[in-house]
Structures are given as C-alpha cells and as structure tokens.
SEDREN-431596 format. One line per 2 residues: number of its first residue (from 1); their letters; for each residue x, y, z of N, C-alpha, C. Coordinates in pm, whole numbers, plus 50000, padded with zeros to 5 digits. Layout:
REM residues N
NUM = a = X Y Z X Y Z X Y Z; ...
//
This chain:
REM residues 91
1 = mn = 50085 49882 50000 50000 50000 50000 50089 50124 50000; 50054 50219 49917 50132 50343 49908 50097 50435 50023
3 = pi = 50199 50494 50085 50168 50590 50191 50107 50716 50131; 50016 50776 50204 49953 50899 50157 50049 51015 50181
5 = kn = 50078 51088 50076 50176 51196 50084 50113 51331 50111; 49988 51345 50071 49922 51476 50081 49839 51484 50208
7 = ik = 49903 51518 50316 49834 51537 50444 49845 51684 50478; 49731 51751 50481 49730 51896 50500 49629 51936 50606
9 = pi = 49659 52042 50681 49562 52093 50778 49447 52162 50706; 49336 52169 50773 49216 52228 50714 49239 52373 50673
11 = sy = 49325 52444 50745 49355 52583 50709 49420 52590 50572; 49507 52494 50540 49569 52489 50407 49463 52462 50301
13 = ik = 49375 52367 50329 49268 52332 50234 49180 52454 50207; 49143 52525 50312 49059 52645 50296 49127 52749 50208
15 = an = 49254 52770 50231 49327 52874 50158 49360 52834 50015; 49362 52703 49987 49406 52655 49855 49308 52556 49793
17 = aa = 49180 52573 49820 49080 52474 49779 49082 52445 49629; 49085 52548 49547 49081 52527 49402 49204 52451 49354
19 = qv = 49321 52486 49406 49444 52417 49366 49444 52273 49414; 49396 52249 49535 49390 52114 49587 49297 52028 49501
21 = ld = 49180 52081 49468 49086 52006 49383 49145 51978 49246; 49213 52077 49188 49277 52055 49058 49379 51942 49069
23 = hv = 49461 51944 49173 49564 51841 49190 49501 51703 49210; 49398 51696 49293 49331 51569 49319 49271 51512 49191
25 = ce = 49206 51596 49113 49140 51550 48990 49241 51509 48883; 49351 51581 48874 49451 51550 48772 49535 51427 48808
27 = sh = 49571 51414 48934 49663 51309 48976 49594 51186 49033; 49465 51199 49066 49389 51092 49132 49457 51053 49265
29 = tp = 49519 51151 49327 49586 51131 49455 49504 51200 49563; 49464 51127 49666 49381 51188 49771 49460 51281 49863
31 = yv = 49387 51368 49928 49442 51451 50034 49374 51409 50165; 49454 51394 50268 49400 51372 50402 49395 51510 50468
33 = vt = 49279 51544 50521 49260 51673 50586 49267 51654 50737; 49352 51733 50801 49365 51723 50946 49302 51845 51013
35 = qn = 49261 51824 51136 49208 51931 51219 49260 51906 51360; 49325 52007 51414 49388 51993 51546 49483 51874 51552
37 = ge = 49555 51851 51443 49655 51745 51439 49603 51605 51414; 49473 51590 51398 49414 51458 51375 49352 51450 51237
39 = ar = 49365 51335 51174 49300 51313 51044 49150 51320 51063; 49083 51401 50980 48938 51418 50993 48861 51387 50865
41 = gv = 48928 51384 50752 48857 51358 50628 48954 51335 50514; 48897 51297 50399 48976 51270 50279 48909 51338 50162
43 = il = 48989 51398 50076 48938 51457 49952 48980 51366 49838; 48882 51318 49763 48905 51228 49650 48844 51287 49524
45 = di = 48898 51247 49408 48832 51282 49283 48713 51188 49263; 48620 51230 49183 48495 51155 49163 48522 51016 49105
47 = et = 48612 51006 49010 48638 50877 48947 48689 50775 49049; 48783 50815 49133 48836 50726 49236 48727 50690 49336
49 = fq = 48648 50788 49375 48539 50763 49469 48441 50661 49411; 48402 50679 49284 48306 50587 49221 48364 50447 49210
51 = tm = 48491 50438 49177 48557 50307 49169 48554 50238 49304; 48580 50313 49410 48576 50256 49545 48435 50210 49580
53 = qd = 48334 50290 49546 48196 50253 49574 48158 50126 49499; 48198 50117 49372 48168 49997 49293 48234 49874 49354
55 = gl = 48358 49891 49400 48429 49780 49464 48360 49734 49591; 48313 49829 49670 48241 49794 49793 48112 49719 49763
57 = kl = 48042 49762 49659 47919 49692 49620 47950 49548 49578; 48060 49530 49506 48099 49396 49463 48133 49308 49583
59 = fk = 48207 49362 49680 48239 49286 49800 48113 49250 49878; 48016 49340 49882 47891 49312 49951 47817 49197 49881
61 = lf = 47819 49199 49749 47756 49092 49672 47824 48958 49700; 47958 48958 49707 48031 48836 49740 47991 48785 49879
63 = aq = 47985 48874 49974 47949 48836 50111 47809 48777 50116; 47714 48840 50045 47578 48787 50042 47575 48649 49978
65 = se = 47653 48633 49871 47658 48503 49803 47714 48395 49895; 47821 48427 49967 47879 48329 50059 47781 48292 50169
67 = te = 47704 48388 50218 47603 48360 50320 47496 48268 50265; 47450 48295 50144 47347 48211 50082 47399 48070 50057
69 = ia = 47523 48059 50015 47582 47926 49992 47590 47850 50124; 47633 47918 50229 47644 47852 50361 47509 47805 50411
71 = kg = 47402 47876 50376 47267 47837 50417 47206 47732 50324; 47278 47701 50217 47225 47604 50121 47124 47663 50026
73 = ev = 47118 47794 50018 47022 47861 49930 47084 47879 49791; 47101 47767 49722 47163 47769 49590 47072 47704 49488
75 = vp = 47094 47739 49363 47019 47681 49252 47123 47626 49155; 47106 47503 49109 47201 47450 49011 47206 47539 48887
77 = qk = 47323 47551 48829 47344 47641 48715 47249 47608 48600; 47233 47480 48570 47145 47442 48460 47002 47489 48485
79 = dl = 46954 47473 48608 46819 47518 48641 46805 47669 48624; 46907 47743 48665 46903 47888 48651 46897 47928 48505
81 = fd = 46984 47870 48422 46985 47906 48281 46857 47864 48211; 46803 47748 48247 46676 47705 48189 46565 47803 48224
83 = sl = 46564 47848 48349 46463 47945 48393 46478 48077 48318; 46599 48125 48305 46622 48250 48232 46581 48237 48086
85 = er = 46614 48126 48027 46576 48104 47887 46425 48103 47870; 46352 48037 47962 46205 48036 47958 46150 48179 47967
87 = el = 46207 48257 48057 46161 48396 48075 46186 48478 47950; 46302 48462 47890 46334 48539 47769 46246 48497 47652
89 = na = 46216 48369 47642 46131 48321 47533 45986 48361 47553; 45946 48386 47676 45808 48425 47703 45781 48569 47663
91 = k = 45883 48646 47643 45864 48789 47611 45850 48814 47465
//
C-alpha cells in the first residue's frame, strides 16, 4: 500500500481549495485533511470515489453470496439458465 503523501491541515485546504481540487482530479491522489493534528477527512476525485463505491458493492455481493451458499440457498446452474431462457422466450 502506498503511503499517503498529501496530508494537510484544514487551514491549508481552505486557503488553497481550488488548487487542491485541481491536483486531486489531475493526479487521482487523495488529500487527508487534518484538524487539530488529527486526520478528519479525505478529499478524492469523483472517478476514484466511484471506483471505490463499485468495489464495495461487489464485495457486499460476494458476502451475500457466501452467506446464501452457507445456508444452502443455491440453485444448480442448469436450472438457473433454463429458467432464464424460459423467461426470455416468454417475452
């Protein structure tokens, strides 16, 4: 994991907001915002944020699938495809 290089106090962010946003969007490198010496937030570009959200959704889907498998709530692949084919042919 790469260490985060852009750690700035909130006063810096306030004074340089436009430049910080330009840098974040161009480099896809986040800024960690500190307040009173503690990390309080992160500034990300939209593309990176959306990629992270999509990844989290995928992990959630994997977790749900593993739970369903553990409970025995599975359908054989052939049965699933046969059902889908019936539905598509009915339309």
